[in-house]
C-alpha positions in Angstrom: -40.8 -27.9 63.7 -39.9 -27.1 60.1 -43.5 -28.1 59.1 -45.0 -25.7 61.7 -42.8 -22.9 60.5 -44.0 -23.4 56.9 -47.6 -23.6 58.1 -47.3 -20.4 60.1 -45.6 -18.6 57.1 -48.4 -19.7 54.8 -51.1 -18.4 57.1 -49.3 -15.1 57.5 -48.8 -14.8 53.7 -52.5 -15.6 53.1 -53.7 -13.0 55.6 -51.3 -10.4 54.2 -52.4 -11.1 50.6 -56.0 -10.9 51.6 -55.5 -7.6 53.4 -53.6 -6.2 50.4 -56.4 -7.4 48.1 -59.0 -5.8 50.3 -57.0 -2.6 50.4 -56.6 -2.7 46.6 -60.3 -3.3 46.1 -61.2 -0.4 48.4 -58.7 1.9 46.8 -59.9 1.0 43.3 -63.5 1.7 44.3 -62.5 5.0 45.9 -60.6 6.0 42.8 -63.6 5.2 40.7 -65.7 7.5 42.8 -63.1 10.3 42.5 -62.9 9.7 38.8 -66.7 10.1 38.5 -66.5 13.3 40.6 -63.7 14.6 38.4 -65.8 13.9 35.3 -68.7 15.7 36.7 -66.5 18.6 37.7 -65.2 18.9 34.1 -68.8 19.1 32.9 -69.4 22.1 35.2 -66.1 23.6 34.2 -66.8 23.5 30.5 -70.6 23.7 30.3 -72.1 25.4 33.4 -73.0 28.8 32.1 -74.2 30.5 35.4 -70.8 29.8 37.1 -69.7 33.5 37.0 -73.1 34.7 38.2 -73.0 32.2 41.1 -69.5 33.4 42.1 -70.8 37.0 42.1 -74.0 36.2 43.9 -72.8 34.0 46.8 -69.1 33.2 46.2 -69.6 29.7 44.7 -66.2 28.2 43.7 -66.1 25.0 41.7 -62.6 23.9 42.7 -63.3 24.2 46.5 -66.6 22.4 46.2 -64.9 19.6 44.3 -62.1 19.3 46.8 -64.7 19.1 49.6 -66.5 16.3 47.8 -63.2 14.4 47.3 -62.4 14.8 51.0 -65.8 13.3 51.8 -65.1 10.3 49.5 -61.8 9.7 51.2 -63.5 9.8 54.6 -66.1 7.2 53.3 -64.3 4.3 54.9 -66.3 1.5 53.5 -66.8 3.2 50.1 -70.6 3.0 50.6 -72.3 3.9 47.3 -75.4 5.5 49.1 -73.0 7.7 51.0 -71.3 8.6 47.7 -74.6 9.5 46.2 -75.2 11.9 49.1 -71.8 13.5 48.4 -72.8 13.9 44.7 -76.1 15.5 45.7 -74.4 17.9 48.0 -71.9 18.8 45.3 -74.7 19.5 42.8 -76.8 21.4 45.3 -73.9 23.7 46.1 -74.8 25.6 42.9 -78.2 26.6 44.4 -79.7 25.9 41.0 -83.1 24.1 40.5 -82.0 22.9 37.0 -78.9 21.1 38.4 -79.5 17.6 39.6 -78.2 14.1 39.6 -80.3 11.0 39.5 -79.4 7.3 40.2 -80.3 3.9 38.9 -82.9 2.8 41.5 -86.4 1.2 41.6 -86.9 2.0 45.3 -89.7 4.4 46.3 -92.4 4.8 48.8 -95.5 7.0 49.3 -98.1 7.6 52.0 -101.8 7.6 50.9 -102.2 11.2 52.0 -101.1 14.7 50.9 -100.2 17.3 53.4 -100.1 21.1 52.8 -99.3 24.0 55.1 -102.2 26.4 55.6 -101.7 29.4 58.0 -99.0 27.5 59.9 -101.0 24.3 60.2 -100.3 21.0 58.4 -103.6 19.9 56.9 -104.5 16.7 55.0 -105.6 17.9 51.6 -106.0 14.5 49.8 -106.5 10.9 50.8 -106.1 8.1 48.3 -109.5 6.7 47.3 -108.7 3.1 48.2 -107.0 3.9 51.5 -108.9 2.8 54.6 -107.8 5.3 57.2 -109.4 6.9 60.3 -108.6 10.3 58.7 -110.4 12.8 56.6 -109.5 15.8 54.5 -109.1 18.9 56.8 -107.5 17.0 59.7 -104.4 18.7 61.1 -101.2 16.6 61.4 -99.3 17.4 64.6 -96.4 14.8 64.7 -94.9 12.0 62.7 -93.2 9.2 64.8 -93.3 11.5 67.8 -91.5 14.4 66.0 -93.4 17.7 65.4 -94.3 17.8 61.7 -92.9 21.3 61.5 -89.5 19.8 62.5 -89.7 17.0 60.0 -90.5 19.5 57.2 -87.6 21.8 58.3 -85.2 18.8 58.2 -86.3 17.8 54.8 -86.0 21.4 53.6 -82.5 21.6 55.0 -81.5 18.3 53.4 -83.2 18.7 50.0 -83.6 22.4 49.6 -81.3 24.4 47.3 -80.8 27.3 49.8 -82.3 29.4 47.0 -85.9 30.5 47.4 -87.1 29.5 50.9 -90.7 29.2 49.9 -89.9 27.0 46.9 -87.6 24.8 49.1 -90.4 24.5 51.6 -93.0 23.5 49.0 -90.6 20.8 47.7 -90.1 19.5 51.3 -93.8 19.1 51.7 -93.9 16.9 48.6 -91.0 14.8 49.8 -92.8 14.5 53.2 -95.2 11.9 51.7 -93.3 10.8 48.6 -89.7 9.4 48.5 -87.9 8.5 45.4 -84.6 6.4 45.3 -83.8 7.9 41.9 -83.3 11.3 43.6 -81.2 9.8 46.4 -84.0 10.0 49.0 -83.9 7.8 52.0 -86.9 5.5 51.3 -88.7 4.4 54.4 -90.9 1.4 54.9 -93.3 0.0 57.5 -95.6 2.1 59.7 -95.5 5.7 60.6 -97.3 6.9 63.7 -99.0 10.2 63.4 -100.9 12.5 65.8 -103.9 14.4 64.4 -106.4 16.9 65.5 -109.9 17.1 64.0 -111.0 20.5 62.8 -114.0 20.4 65.1 -112.2 19.2 68.2 -109.3 19.9 70.5 -108.7 16.2 71.2 -105.6 14.6 69.8 -105.9 11.2 68.2 -103.1 8.8 67.2 -103.1 6.4 64.2 -100.6 4.5 62.1 -100.2 4.7 58.3 -98.2 2.3 56.2 -95.7 3.4 53.5 -96.5 2.0 50.1 -93.0 0.6 49.6 -91.4 -0.7 46.4 -88.0 -2.4 47.0 -84.7 -1.8 45.4 -84.1 -4.3 42.5 -80.9 -2.7 41.3 -78.1 -4.0 43.5 -74.9 -1.9 43.2 -72.2 -2.1 42.1 -73.0 -2.9 38.5 -72.1 -1.7 35.1 -74.7 0.0 33.0 -74.1 2.3 30.0 -76.8 4.9 29.5 -74.9 6.7 26.8 -77.3 7.5 23.9 -76.3 5.8 20.6 -75.9 7.7 17.4 -78.7 5.6 15.9 -81.1 6.8 18.6 -80.1 10.4 18.0 -80.5 10.2 14.2 -84.0 8.7 14.4 -85.4 11.8 16.1 -87.4 14.3 14.2 -84.9 16.8 12.8 -87.1 19.8 13.2 -87.7 19.0 16.9 -84.0 18.6 17.5 -83.4 21.9 15.8 -86.1 24.1 17.3 -87.0 22.7 20.8 -84.9 23.8 23.7 -86.2 22.1 26.8 -86.2 23.7 30.2 -88.1 21.9 33.0 -86.7 21.1 36.4 -85.3 17.5 36.7 -87.0 17.0 40.1 -90.5 17.2 38.4 -89.5 14.7 35.7 -88.3 12.1 38.1 -91.2 12.4 40.5 -93.8 12.4 37.8 -92.4 9.2 36.3 -92.4 7.3 39.6 -95.6 8.6 41.1 -97.8 9.0 38.0 -100.2 6.4 39.3 -100.9 8.4 42.4 -102.6 11.2 40.5 -101.7 14.8 40.8 -103.3 16.9 43.6 -104.4 20.4 42.5 -101.3 22.0 44.1 -98.8 19.5 42.8 -96.5 20.5 40.0 -98.0 20.2 36.5 -101.6 19.5 37.6 -104.2 20.2 34.9 -106.7 21.1 37.5 -106.0 24.2 39.5 -106.8 24.9 43.1 -109.0 27.6 41.5 -111.1 25.0 39.6 -114.4 26.2 41.0 -113.8 29.8 40.1 -116.7 31.2 38.2 -118.9 28.1 38.6 -121.3 29.6 41.1 -123.1 31.5 38.3 -123.8 28.2 36.5 -125.8 26.9 39.4 -128.3 29.7 38.9 -129.3 28.5 35.4 -132.2 26.5 36.8 -133.6 29.1 39.1 -135.8 30.8 36.5 -134.1 34.2 36.7 -134.6 36.0 33.4 -133.3 39.5 33.9 -131.6 41.2 31.0 -128.2 40.9 32.8 -128.7 37.2 33.4 -129.7 36.5 29.8 -126.6 38.3 28.7 -124.6 36.1 31.0 -126.2 32.9 29.7 -125.3 34.0 26.1 -121.7 34.5 27.1 -121.7 31.2 29.0 -123.2 29.3 26.1 -120.7 30.8 23.7 -118.0 29.6 26.0 -119.5 26.1 26.2 -119.5 25.9 22.4 -115.7 25.7 22.5 -114.3 22.4 20.9 -113.9 19.6 23.4 -110.3 19.4 22.3 -109.6 22.7 23.9 -110.9 21.6 27.3 -108.6 18.5 27.3 -105.6 20.9 27.5 -106.9 23.8 29.5 -109.1 24.2 32.6 -110.9 27.4 31.7 -114.0 29.3 32.9 -115.9 32.5 32.5 -116.1 34.6 35.7 -118.4 37.4 36.5 -116.9 40.0 39.0 -119.1 41.8 41.5 -118.7 44.9 39.3 -120.4 43.1 36.4 -117.1 42.7 34.4 -116.4 39.3 32.8 -113.0 37.5 33.2 -111.7 34.7 31.0 -109.8 32.3 33.3 -107.3 29.9 31.7 -105.1 27.4 33.6 -101.6 26.8 32.0 -100.3 23.8 33.9 -97.1 23.2 31.9 -95.1 24.5 29.0 -94.1 20.9 28.2 -97.1 19.6 26.2 -96.5 16.3 24.5 -98.6 17.5 21.5 -97.7 21.2 21.5 -99.4 21.8 18.1 -102.8 20.5 19.4 -102.3 22.4 22.7 -101.6 25.6 20.8 -104.7 25.2 18.7 -106.7 24.6 21.9 -105.2 27.7 23.5 -106.0 29.9 20.4 -109.6 28.8 20.5 -109.9 29.8 24.2 -108.3 33.2 23.6 -110.4 33.9 20.5 -113.5 33.2 22.6 -112.4 35.3 25.5 -111.5 38.2 23.2 -115.1 38.3 22.2 -116.9 37.7 25.5 -114.6 38.7 28.3 -113.4 42.1 29.6 -110.0 40.8 30.8 -108.0 37.6 31.1 -106.7 35.7 34.2 -103.9 33.2 33.4 -103.2 30.8 36.2 -99.7 29.3 35.8 -99.1 28.4 39.5 -97.2 25.1 40.2 -95.8 25.0 36.6 -92.6 23.0 36.1 -91.5 24.7 32.9 -91.1 23.3 29.4 -90.1 24.7 26.0 -89.3 28.3 25.2 -90.8 28.1 21.7 -94.1 27.0 23.2 -94.0 29.9 25.6 -93.5 32.3 22.7 -96.3 30.7 20.7 -98.8 31.2 23.6 -97.5 34.7 24.2 -98.1 35.7 20.5 -101.8 35.3 21.0 -101.9 37.6 24.0 -100.6 40.8 22.4 -101.3 43.1 19.6 -97.8 44.5 19.6 -94.4 42.9 19.4 -93.0 41.6 22.8 -89.2 42.0 23.3 -87.6 38.7 24.3 -84.8 37.9 26.6 -81.1 37.1 25.8 -79.0 34.3 27.0 -75.3 33.5 27.4 -74.1 30.0 26.8 -70.8 28.2 27.5 -69.4 26.7 24.3 -67.4 23.5 23.6 -66.2 22.0 20.4 -69.5 20.0 20.3 -71.5 23.2 20.0 -69.2 24.4 17.2 -69.5 21.1 15.4 -73.3 21.1 15.8 -73.4 24.7 14.4 -71.3 23.6 11.4 -73.6 20.6 10.7 -76.7 22.9 10.8 -75.2 25.4 8.4 -74.1 22.6 6.1 -77.4 20.9 6.2 -79.4 24.1 5.6 -77.3 26.1 3.3 -78.5 24.5 0.0 -82.2 24.3 1.1 -84.7 26.6 -0.6 -86.7 28.1 2.2 -89.4 29.5 -0.1 -90.5 25.9 -0.9 -91.6 25.6 2.7 -94.4 28.1 1.9 -96.6 28.7 4.9 -95.5 25.5 6.8 -95.5 26.4 10.5 -94.0 25.0 13.7 -96.0 26.0 16.8 -97.6 28.8 14.9 -94.3 30.3 13.6 -93.3 30.1 9.9 -90.8 27.2 9.5 -88.6 29.3 7.2 -88.3 32.0 9.8 -87.3 29.5 12.5 -84.8 28.0 10.2 -83.3 31.4 9.4 -83.1 32.1 13.2 -81.3 28.8 13.6 -78.9 29.6 10.8 -78.2 33.0 12.3 -77.5 31.5 15.7 -75.2 28.9 14.3 -73.2 31.6 12.5 -73.1 33.6 15.8 -71.7 30.5 17.6 -69.0 30.1 15.1 -68.0 33.8 15.2 -67.9 33.7 19.1 -65.7 30.6 19.0 -63.3 32.1 16.5 -63.1 35.3 18.7 -62.2 33.1 21.7 -65.5 33.5 23.6 -66.1 30.4 25.6 -69.0 32.2 27.3 -70.9 33.8 24.5 -72.1 37.4 24.4 -75.9 37.7 25.1 -78.0 36.4 22.2 -81.8 36.3 21.8 -83.4 33.1 23.2 -84.4 30.9 20.4 -82.9 33.4 18.0 -86.0 35.6 18.3 -85.5 39.3 19.2 -89.3 39.9 19.4 -92.4 37.8 19.6 -94.7 39.0 16.9 -98.5 39.0 17.4 -100.3 36.0 16.1 -101.7 36.6 12.6 -105.3 35.8 13.5 -105.8 35.6 17.3 -104.9 38.5 19.6 -106.1 39.3 23.1 -106.0 43.0 23.4 -107.6 43.6 26.8 -106.0 43.6 30.3 -104.2 40.4 31.4 -103.4 39.2 34.9 -101.0 36.3 35.5 -101.0 34.2 38.8 -97.6 33.0 39.9 -96.1 31.3 42.9 -93.0 29.7 44.4 -93.5 26.5 42.4 -93.1 28.1 39.0 -89.8 27.1 37.4 -87.8 27.7 34.3 -90.1 28.6 31.4 -92.7 29.4 34.1 -90.2 32.1 35.3 -89.8 33.3 31.7 -93.5 33.6 30.7 -94.5 36.1 33.4 -91.2 37.9 33.2 -91.7 38.7 29.5 -95.1 40.1 30.1 -93.9 42.1 33.1 -90.9 43.5 31.4 -93.0 44.4 28.3 -95.6 46.0 30.6 -98.3 43.8 29.0 -99.7 42.1 32.2 -100.2 42.6 35.9 -98.5 39.8 37.9 -100.2 38.5 41.1 -98.9 36.0 43.6 -95.6 35.1 45.3 -92.1 35.2 43.7 -91.2 32.4 41.3 -88.4 29.9 41.9 -85.8 31.5 39.7 -84.6 28.8 37.4 -83.3 30.8 34.5 -81.6 28.9 31.8 -81.8 25.8 29.5 -81.0 22.3 30.7 -78.6 19.8 29.4 -78.4 16.2 30.5 -75.8 13.5 30.1 -75.1 10.0 31.1 -71.8 8.1 31.3 -70.7 4.6 32.0 -70.0 4.0 35.7 -70.5 1.4 38.4 -71.5 3.9 41.1 -75.2 3.9 40.2 -75.2 7.3 38.6 -78.0 7.5 36.0 -77.9 11.0 34.8 -76.5 14.5 35.5 -78.5 17.6 34.5 -77.1 21.1 34.6 -77.8 24.6 33.3 -75.9 25.3 30.2 -77.1 28.9 29.6 -78.0 31.9 31.8 -81.0 34.1 30.8 -81.1 37.9 31.3 -84.2 40.1 31.6 -84.6 43.3 29.6 -82.8 45.3 32.4 -79.8 42.9 32.2 -80.5 41.1 35.5 -80.5 37.3 35.5 -83.6 35.3 36.2 -81.4 32.6 37.9 -81.9 32.7 41.7 -83.9 35.9 41.6 -87.1 34.8 39.8 -90.1 37.1 39.1 -91.4 39.4 41.9 -95.1 39.9 41.5 -96.6 43.4 41.0 -99.2 42.5 43.6 -98.3 40.2 46.4 -100.9 37.5 47.2 -100.0 34.4 49.3 -102.3 31.6 48.1 -101.1 29.3 50.8 -102.5 31.4 53.6 -105.9 32.1 52.0 -109.1 30.1 52.2 -109.5 26.5 50.8 -112.4 24.2 51.0 -112.4 20.5 52.0 -111.4 19.4 48.6 -108.2 21.6 48.7 -109.8 24.0 46.2 -109.3 27.7 46.6 -112.7 28.9 47.9 -112.4 32.6 48.8 -112.2 34.6 45.6 -113.1 38.0 47.1 -109.6 39.4 47.3 -108.7 38.3 43.7 -112.0 39.8 42.6 -111.1 43.0 44.3 -107.7 43.1 42.6 -109.2 42.4 39.1 -111.9 45.0 39.6 -109.3 47.6 40.7 -106.9 47.0 37.9 -109.1 46.0 35.0 -108.9 49.5 33.3 -105.2 49.1 32.5 -103.3 46.8 30.2 -100.2 47.1 32.3 -99.1 47.4 35.9 
């Protein structure tokens, strides 16, 4: 009897200790999640510059959003990390800011071998991977996916992954996620077969087929400890001038998707594609070269075309560019700017200058296509803009949230530069700007930051972006004729800034649909955690146009509305009906401004 009592007591004690251990483990994991949330909250509290604007615009409140996230963690009974990731994503998306994102340590992704775009309310296959053996062709209309209308699938993706900011931008992102899923961004990554219903363009019959997701499995099994904090040695090895002058501003979504899906190639209407959906624009005239026409008009065109063809090959590596003849006989120089984030910005700038110099001589106007542009560097934007004007362009101002780190960096810059003799730099340039001028701008900004801190301004007064109050015309290359800029809902960040500068300075006519409205610089940070958090990115400044209105959430409204998505495309997903654009250019070509 005594033995049985001791045995029963031992069993009860083991069960009790096990339950306590389980509860302790769950509590510890839950606390870690809340600690990570609290850390992220503090980043927003100290460094998120648009907070006041977000409160004013749609009542965003950091504390209430944080508390909602904490409540979700507490309801996460099994402390599931994937569920926690969803909570973090929801918390970040509450800002309605395309620059704000959180990414995770993941190797899992999947893609379908097709691209789908919405044309006049229909979901059309615009690309099929070359090695894919499918009973489909470009131009087929997708009706359902796994029995669900594709319109419903896209709407659900837009609801889950949109920012509730610009509906057209959110929808365009949803269409990309429709066929590409990335574990780094917290996407649910499917595998196996998906059943789709399609309708051929020349038939009313509905056909059914199955496509397999190209799935790559998760190799990072959580929880684990990984420290992504950048070391001092890594920071100090960077080029000092680049650290000093380059302020990066692309959307995190683009960076993560490009890195994972780079092998798939970029369709013409995907972010950052070198080749535009307007790639055939102007080429119909080239086809006439072998017809034997020898009119004075045609000989003149051949001369212009040959002059364009004499451009250095280097220029064509960076820019898709053509010479267009309008029905009126006017000539248009067409240049595609796919990104403001060139790896070799100096070579890209040289290429751009050669294009503009040529078009100044042979074209009557310039058409710049920056649709589907993910952004980049403000200084590169300024460098390109300097070649497109013969008068100074007034720049925008930004407000930035300061911390002690910003003050320390300003002190270090002042100490580093105070004893340098700028005159010895001579005519050394960075992206076409004199290095000594850029250094002086940096010094002025550093002194401004110190004065703001001493005056107790955590959110600074407005100060010129990159320290430049105006963009001076380039010393040797200036386009002085009318300029038109094509924009759309997939233009972000610096691709908001570029057309806005030209619009506010009345230097160009803007055509297209409103841009995304991502108006500020981006900061990123990583911290040691065991919840699979790789990196947090947030907006640390807010940019104001010349009328004092922020770009954030509002974007750029075109002078002439033109919805590319609902116009004519050919079977290669290339824009094929130029008549309306031609009419616009012919109508407005006599003016430099709107």
